[in-house]
C-alpha positions in Angstrom: -7.7 -20.3 -9.9 -4.5 -19.8 -7.9 -3.2 -16.3 -7.1 0.2 -15.5 -5.8 0.1 -12.6 -3.3 3.5 -11.0 -2.8 4.0 -9.2 0.5 1.3 -11.4 2.0 2.1 -10.2 5.5 2.1 -6.5 4.6 -0.5 -3.7 4.9 -2.3 -4.6 1.7 -1.2 -8.3 1.5 -3.0 -9.4 4.6 -6.4 -8.1 3.5 -5.7 -9.2 -0.1 -5.4 -12.8 1.1 -8.6 -12.5 3.0 -10.4 -10.9 0.1 -9.4 -13.6 -2.3 -10.2 -16.5 0.1 -13.7 -14.9 0.5 -14.1 -15.2 -3.2 -13.2 -18.9 -3.1 -9.7 -18.3 -4.7 -6.8 -20.5 -3.7 -4.1 -18.2 -2.4 -0.3 -18.7 -2.4 0.7 -16.3 0.3 4.3 -15.3 -0.3 6.7 -13.7 2.2 10.2 -14.1 3.5 8.9 -15.7 6.6 5.7 -17.6 5.7 3.3 -18.6 8.4 1.2 -21.8 8.8 -1.2 -23.0 6.2 -4.9 -22.2 6.7 -8.1 -22.9 4.7 -7.5 -21.8 1.1 -4.1 -20.4 1.9 -0.8 -22.0 0.9 2.2 -20.2 2.5 5.3 -20.0 0.4 8.7 -18.4 0.9 9.6 -15.6 -1.5 12.5 -13.2 -1.3 13.1 -10.6 -4.1 16.9 -10.9 -3.2 16.9 -14.7 -3.5 15.9 -15.8 -7.0 16.0 -19.4 -6.0 12.7 -18.7 -4.2 10.9 -17.4 -7.3 10.2 -20.6 -9.3 8.4 -22.5 -6.5 6.2 -19.5 -5.7 5.4 -18.9 -9.4 4.6 -22.5 -10.4 1.1 -23.0 -11.6 -0.4 -19.6 -10.8 -3.1 -17.9 -12.8 -2.8 -14.4 -11.2 -0.2 -12.4 -9.5 -0.5 -9.5 -7.0 2.8 -7.5 -6.9 4.1 -5.5 -4.1 7.4 -4.3 -5.4 11.0 -4.8 -4.0 11.1 -1.7 -1.8 14.1 -3.2 0.1 16.1 -3.7 -3.1 16.4 -0.1 -4.5 19.6 -0.9 -6.5 17.9 -3.7 -8.5 15.6 -1.8 -10.8 14.9 -4.8 -13.1 13.5 -7.2 -10.5 9.8 -6.6 -11.3 10.4 -7.1 -15.1 12.4 -10.3 -14.5 9.7 -11.7 -12.2 7.0 -11.0 -14.7 9.0 -12.6 -17.5 9.4 -15.8 -15.3 5.7 -15.9 -14.4 3.2 -17.8 -16.5 0.2 -16.0 -14.9 -2.3 -14.4 -17.2 -3.3 -11.6 -14.9 -1.1 -9.3 -12.8 -2.0 -6.4 -10.5 0.6 -4.0 -9.3 0.5 -1.9 -6.2 1.8 1.6 -7.1 1.0 5.0 -5.6 -1.1 8.0 -6.4 0.9 10.7 -8.0 3.6 8.4 -9.2 4.3 10.6 -12.2 5.1 13.6 -9.9 7.5 11.9 -7.6 11.4 11.9 -7.6 13.2 9.2 -9.6 14.4 7.7 -6.3 10.9 6.4 -5.9 10.8 3.2 -8.0 7.0 2.8 -8.7 7.1 4.5 -12.1 9.7 1.9 -13.3 7.6 -0.9 -11.9 4.6 0.4 -13.8 6.6 0.5 -17.0 7.6 -3.2 -16.5 4.0 -4.2 -15.9 2.8 -2.4 -19.0 5.5 -4.1 -21.1 4.9 -7.6 -19.7 2.4 -8.8 -22.3 0.0 -9.8 -19.5 -3.5 -8.7 -18.6 -2.4 -6.0 -16.2 -4.0 -3.6 -13.8 -2.3 -0.9 -11.8 -3.5 0.3 -8.4 -2.6 3.9 -7.3 -3.9 4.3 -3.8 -3.8 7.4 -1.6 -2.1 7.2 1.8 -3.2 4.4 4.0 -5.3 4.9 7.0 -3.5 1.9 8.6 -0.3 4.1 8.8 -1.8 5.6 11.9 -2.2 2.2 13.5 1.3 1.0 12.5 4.1 3.4 11.4 2.8 6.4 13.4 1.1 4.5 16.3 4.0 4.7 18.8 4.4 8.4 18.6 0.6 8.9 19.0 0.3 6.5 21.8 3.4 7.4 23.8 3.7 11.2 23.0 0.1 12.0 22.1 1.4 13.8 19.0 2.1 13.3 15.3 4.9 15.4 13.8 5.2 15.4 10.0 6.0 17.8 7.2 2.5 17.7 5.7 1.5 21.3 6.6 -2.3 21.5 6.7 -2.8 19.9 3.3 -5.7 17.5 2.6 -5.2 13.8 2.0 -7.8 11.2 0.8 -6.7 8.5 3.2 -7.8 5.0 2.1 -8.4 1.8 4.1 -6.1 -1.0 2.9 -9.0 -3.4 3.0 -10.6 -1.3 0.2 -7.4 -1.4 -1.8 -7.3 -5.2 -1.4 -10.9 -5.6 -2.5 -10.3 -3.6 -5.6 -7.2 -5.7 -6.3 -9.1 -8.9 -5.8 -11.8 -7.7 -8.2 -9.2 -6.8 -10.8 -7.6 -10.3 -10.6 -10.8 -12.4 -10.6 -13.2 -10.4 -12.7 -13.1 -9.3 -16.4 -13.0 -5.7 -17.5 -9.9 -4.5 -15.6 -7.2 -5.2 -18.2 -5.2 -2.1 -19.0 -6.9 -0.1 -16.2 -5.2 2.2 -13.7 -7.3 2.5 -10.6 -6.9 5.6 -8.4 -8.1 4.5 -5.0 -9.0 6.8 -2.1 -11.2 7.1 1.0 -14.5 8.9 0.9 -13.2 12.3 2.1 -10.0 14.4 2.2 -8.7 15.3 5.7 -5.7 17.2 7.1 -3.4 15.4 9.5 -4.7 17.8 12.2 -8.2 16.6 11.5 -7.0 13.0 11.6 -5.5 13.3 15.0 -8.7 14.8 16.3 -10.7 11.9 15.0 -8.2 9.3 16.4 -8.2 11.1 19.7 -12.0 11.2 20.0 -12.1 7.4 19.3 -9.4 6.8 21.9 -10.8 9.1 24.5 -7.8 11.3 24.8 -6.3 14.4 23.2 -3.9 13.9 20.3 -2.1 16.7 18.6 -0.4 17.4 15.3 2.8 19.4 14.7 3.6 20.6 11.2 7.4 20.1 10.7 9.5 21.8 8.0 11.2 19.5 5.5 14.6 20.3 7.1 13.4 19.3 10.6 11.9 16.1 9.2 15.0 15.1 7.3 17.1 15.7 10.4 14.9 13.4 12.4 15.2 10.7 9.8 19.0 11.0 9.8 19.1 10.8 13.6 17.0 7.6 13.2 19.6 6.2 10.9 17.7 6.4 7.6 19.7 6.4 4.4 19.7 9.3 2.0 17.7 7.5 -0.7 14.8 6.8 1.7 15.0 10.3 3.0 14.6 11.6 -0.5 11.7 9.2 -1.0 9.9 10.5 2.1 10.5 14.2 1.3 9.1 13.7 -2.2 5.9 12.1 -0.9 5.4 14.9 1.7 6.1 17.6 -0.9 3.4 16.1 -3.0 1.0 16.2 -0.1 1.8 19.9 0.5 1.3 20.6 -3.2 -2.2 19.2 -3.0 -1.4 16.0 -5.0 -3.1 13.7 -2.4 -6.3 15.8 -1.8 -7.8 13.6 -4.5 -11.1 11.7 -3.7 -12.4 9.2 -6.2 -15.4 6.8 -6.2 -13.3 3.9 -7.4 -14.1 1.7 -4.4 -17.8 2.1 -4.8 -17.7 1.7 -8.5 -15.8 -1.6 -8.3 -17.1 -3.1 -5.0 -20.6 -1.8 -5.0 -20.2 -0.1 -1.5 -18.8 3.1 -0.3 -15.1 3.4 0.8 -14.5 2.9 4.5 -14.1 6.2 6.4 -11.2 7.2 8.7 -13.8 7.6 11.5 -14.8 3.9 11.0 -11.1 2.8 11.1 -10.5 4.9 14.2 -13.5 3.3 16.0 -12.4 -0.2 15.2 -8.8 0.4 16.4 -9.3 2.9 19.2 -7.2 0.9 21.7 -4.2 1.4 19.5 -3.8 5.1 20.6 -4.9 4.8 24.3 
């Protein structure tokens, strides 16, 4: 079996490649800048904006893991076109929890519709917010300023480890019984961002703080950083859903599918403590 993993160098793509190789699956690891080949992994160039890269990546695959074209917001039909060109029997799409409650500027609902209409054996993953955000997108602020400032109020979020998302995705592509399923994937508990910074600080051996911004303050910071209005609308919509309680969800999906409990944020913090020192 050969599985094409789009976004193979991304937050879920990297652990997805590892999860599939562990299962003995041949992986075609797709990205705009593919790395060297390793055991069980065939790097391939893929660019949503360059359709000449599609056919070589899609050739001879049995399964497809789709991380959508976030960088191409003005091309809404890309996912549907890719699925029409793919001969793969199975497809798994990375979406987001609460997709049906988000602004139209956020494209995952359209991607889900394309997957459902593809005629393939599809599964959709709707994960909660990633624990890995604190080690990547938010790491510099925590490390350099000792603070995280976001418009999340003190709302709860069931933060999930991307390795758990990947293992659920790998199961959906390589096992039977997942066709037509929508998997809501979360961590084992819901935490506020204030609680998160306390956990990260304890792991790093320093005090880390959290400041609850207003939406207006946050939007202003994004504009100063040069973000476009579409991405600002996107971010504001996600954080509004946090404040509305839409991400306080905790499911047992990881344990039901993998046979072990979801990884905790405390575990993630211990493994990556040097990130915030």
